[in-house]
N, C-alpha and C positions, 0 to 999 in steps of 0.2 A: 049266463053270461049276457051282456049287453051287445046290441048290435048297433054299430056306429056309422054316421053318414059323414063323408070324408071329403074335404076339398082337397084335391088333386093338381098340385102346381108344378107344370112341366109336361111336355108330351115327347120327350126325346125316347131314347132306348130304356133307362131308367123307370120312366113314368110309366111304360110298356110293361116292363117286369112286375113293377109295384101293382097296378091294377091287376094284370093276369093273377097275379097272386091272390089279391084281396076278393077278386071276382069271382075265383075259381078253387081255390081250396078252402079258406075257412067260410066264404059264400056269406055268411050273415051281414057282413060289414060290405057298404056300398059305395062307390065314388059318387057323389050329389052332384059336382060341378067340378069342371077343369078348366084351369087357367093355361094358356099360352098367347105369347108375344104376337104371333102368327094367328088370324081370324081363320083362316084355310086348315090350320093343322089343328088347331082345337075342334073345329067344325068337325074334321075327319076322325079324330081321338073320340070325341064324342059318340058318333055314329057306331065307330067300330066296338065300341065298348057299353053300348046302351046306356049311356050317360045321360041324365035329364038335362041339364046345362052346362053349356062352354061360354066363356068371356075371354077378352083380351084386358080385363081390367083386374090387375091383382089385388088392390086393397078389396074389389067386390067380391073376389073368389073366396079371399079370407074372410071376410064378415058375415059371408051367406050363413042368414038365420037359421037355416035347417042343418048346417053341418056342425058337428062337435069336436073333431080332429082335422089338424090342417099337416099333409103331408109335401113336404117339400124336395121336390126331386128337378131343383131347377140347376142352371150352371152355376157354378160358384160365387160368382161376383153378385149374384142376387140372394144369395142366401141371408145376410144380414138383415136385408129389407123384409125378407119375407118370415124371418124368425121375429123379428120387431112389430110387425103387421099382427102376427099370432097373438102377441102377448100382450098389445095393446087389447085386442078383442077377447081377453081371455080363455083362450082353445088352448088345449094340448097341442103340442107339436113336434112333429117328427121329422128331422132332418138327414138328408143322404150324405155320403163323405164327400170328400172334407168338410169338417164343421165348418171353417173359415179358408181364406187363404194364407194367412198366418195367426200365431200365437196369440197376437193383441186383437186380429178379429175375432178370433174364436173365443178368445175373453169376455170381450163386450158382448157376444152371443149369449154367453154362460151366465154373464150377470144380468142380462135382460130377461132370461127365463126366470131365474132366481128371485129378483125383483118383482116381479109380476104374481109368483107363486103359481106358475104354469108347469106342466109335465114337459118336461123335454126328452127326446130318445134321439141317440144316434145312431142312424141307420147303417151298420156295419156288419152287412151281409155275410160276408166271408169269415166271420167268428161266429157263425151261426151253420154253417154246413153240418149234416148230421154226423160226417166223421170228426170234423172238428169238436162237435160238442162230446161226441163220447171219449176223443181223445182226451180232452179238456178233464174229463171226470175221472178217465185212468190217472191221468197226473195228480190230480187233486187227492186221489185214495192213496196215494204212496207206491204207484205200480211202477214206477221207475226212479224212484228216490227224489234226491235234489236234481232239478232241471240246472245243467250247466250250460248248454247252448241249446239255441233255436235258430233256423235258419226256415226263411219264410221267401219263397220266390214266386212274382207275377212278371209274365212276360207275354206280348203279343205284339202284332204288327201296327199298332197304334191306334187311338181312338176315333168313334165313329163321327164327330161333329165339329163343324171349323171351330165352334170356339174354344174347343180343349187345345187346341194348339196355341193360341195365342195366352203366354203368361202374365200379360199384363189382366186378361180375366179370371185366370185360373189361380195366378200365385205360383205358376212354376211349372214342370214338364211331368217328367215320368214318375218322379217321388211323389210331387203332389195327387195324380194321377192313380198311381199304384202302390206306392211306399206305404200311403195311408192304410191298406189293407193289411199289408206285411207288419207295419209298426204294432198293430192293435193286435193280430195273432201273436204277435211274439209275447206280447204282454200278457195275453189270456194264458199262456202256458208259464211264463217265468212267474207270473203272480201279480194281479192289478197293484197290490199293497208294495212290491217292488219296484223302487223309486228308479227311473232310468237317470243315470247321472252325466254321463256324457257321450260323446258321438264322433266317429270318426268316419268320413265320405269321401269318395270319389266321384264325379260325375263327368260326361261328356256328351258331346253331340255328333255322332258317327256318321249318320245317313241322312237324318231331314234337314233341309234348308229352314231351319227354325232356330230362333234366339234362346232357347231353352234346352237341357239335357233331355237327350232320348235315351240315354243308359245311364244307370247308377247303383253302384254298392256301398254298403255302408255298414259298420259295425257298432253296437250300441251296448254299453256297460251298465250295469244294473249294481245296485246297493249291496245284492246277495254277493257278488263276483260273477253272476250268470250273464253270459255274451249272448247278444241277438245280433243276427245277421240277415239283412235285405238285399235282394237282388231284383231290381224292376229293370225294365226295357220296354222300348215303344219300337223295336226292331227285329223281335224275334219272328222268323217265318215258320209258319204250319201251323198255326191256329194260337190258342190261349192256353199257356202251360203256369198250371196253378199247382205248387209243391210246398208242403212243410216238413221240416225234419226236425225231431228233438231230443235231446242226448240227453241220459240222467247218471246217477251214479250207479243206478242199478238196472236201466232198462232203456230202450230206445224206440220212438214211435217215427215211422214213416208215412206220409200223405200224399196222394197224388189224386187231386180233385177231377182235373178236366181232359186230361191227356191219359192214355193207358188206362181207363177205369173199368175195364173188361169188356166194355162194347166196341169191336172194330168192324168195320165194314169195306170191302173193295166194290166199286162201282165203275163202268165206262162212264159214267154222266148221263146216260140218257135218261134218268128220275129227274135232276136237279132239284131247287128248293132249297129250303133252309137247313143246316146240317146242326151246328151249334155256333152260341157267340165268340165270333173272330175267327171262326174258320174261313180259311182264303181260298176254299174250292169245294165244289160238288163232285167231285170225280177222282177217282184214284184209291189209295188207302183213307179211309174217313174215321172219326172218333166220335161219334153220336153223343149226346146225352140224353139218359133217359128220362129226367123229370128235371129240366134245367132249372127252375124255379126253386124246386125241393134242393136240388144238389147244390145250386150257388148259395143256399143259406135263406132265401127270403120268405119261406113258410114258417119256418121255427123263429125268424127274426120277427115278423107281425104278429105271432102268436105272442112271444114274450111281451111285444110293447103292447098289445092290448089287455094282456092278463095284468103285464104291471099295470096300469092304468086304473084297472077294475080294481085290484087288490090295493090300491095307495101305496105301493111299494114301487122302487127305484129297479128300472130295467137293466141286463146285462149290460149294456150300452147308453151309456148317459153323454150329456153335453160335456160334462167334466172329463170323461175319456176322451170324447173330440178333442179338447182343448189340449190334453197333455200329446194326444199324437200332432198335433202341429207345432207346439213345442220341441218334440223330436225332430221334425223336418226342418224348423227353423235351424236347429243345433247343425242338422245335416248339412244345410246349404252352406252356414258358416262356415263347419269345416271343409266343405269342397273348395272354397276361396281361400282360405288360410292352410289347408295343406297340416292340418294339426287337430288333436283331442279339441272339440268343443262342449263344454258344459251345456247341458238343460236347463234352459232358464224357465222356472215356474213362480208364477206370482203365489201360488199356495200349493204345498203339497198335502193331499187328503189321503194317503194310502198308509199313515204309520212307518214305524220302522220293520225292518226285514235284515233278520240276522245274517251273517255271512256263512257260506255253504261250510258246514265242519267237516274236518278232515276226520275219519275213521281209525282208530290206531289197532292193529292186531299183533299180537308178538308170539315167537316161537323161541323157546330156550332163549330168552332175554334180547332176542335179537328183532328188530320191527320187520314186518311182512310187509313188502312191497307188492308183491304180485303173487297170486296162487294160479296154477297150471296144470292140466292133466297132459302128458305127451302121449303121443300116436301109440306107443307102446302099453299105455295103461298108467304109468309110473304119475306120481305127484311132484311137482319141483314147484319149490319157492326162490322168489328173489328175495334176499333179505340186508337189511342194513345193520349194521353195528351202531348203536347209537353213540358210544365211546369213542372210535376212528374215524366215524362215518364210511367207512367201506362198505362196499357191494358184494355180495356174495351169493352163487347158486346152489341150492341143496335139494337133492332128492331125498322125500321124506317118508314115501310109500311104494310098494309095489317093487322094490330094487331086488 
């Protein structure tokens, strides 16, 4: 396996997580140069992570002769410029979520890397959490049958940096910040080849004096008939709530990634210090996270990205995936304005066709079985439908 020398663009929270993961987990990959618009932040980041060089020149950082991969951890409005520079330099580029501020911007970025023939990886960490990867594998093995509904929830008290709150720089509010995670988690469970067809969404600005939404809920209809549901908020109090639920024809999966993960602690607050991302207090009942970088998916994400790059294959999350997520978010915003279902508009669908979820029919004495259940006393009861009359009846079939 090759050791990579990296250009790290950005010194915010995501840059910290990325560098901590790269230096602390895989180990052999090293950040060679870091870029920040602030000379002071760049220098401090360089010293904190023992990085050889720092710069405030974006082009210089991307084109550094010693680096072979560019990692974009910048604010949304700088993604397209950074990806463009990486493509011109002929370097693989890994871009944080969301790919673009709109589907059109994401499409341009996708076309830029494809025209240049460079590797493009979409850094959607929450699709790589250990729990999520194991749950996806279970779904793909048929453990819960056909997926009919997926709910993904991400809520917290709001972003860390000022630029996040300015929709002119981000492309929106809580949907752009958090909904992008939820949409791709939903797609991972219903199947990447399952085309998102239309979206119904409601948004509101309930707490913060900003121009964009701080709360949103949306439904996504897929070609198979499955429904995705996302809930996002910048007004949830008590830390960061990350939960997913997956319902199938033969089973159910519940995932809790950040609160109630099995690590709970009470403190009177004498220790202080960092607890977990978006934690609001260091006193009282706390929910620390054992290995934050791993549990948030960063370790498996970068392992997949670099392995895919070295193996000459596509990673689990590509620029095209990022584009589809942007297209779903665009539909959500249109729906919030129109108060109606809005189609997901894609310039190209690369996922093929997904058949509609098939109904299975069981019969009993020429009647259609709607439901089979065991009663408290051990008897078995069937709910039956007469195909001729359409009437429904109950029938005890054993243990009477």
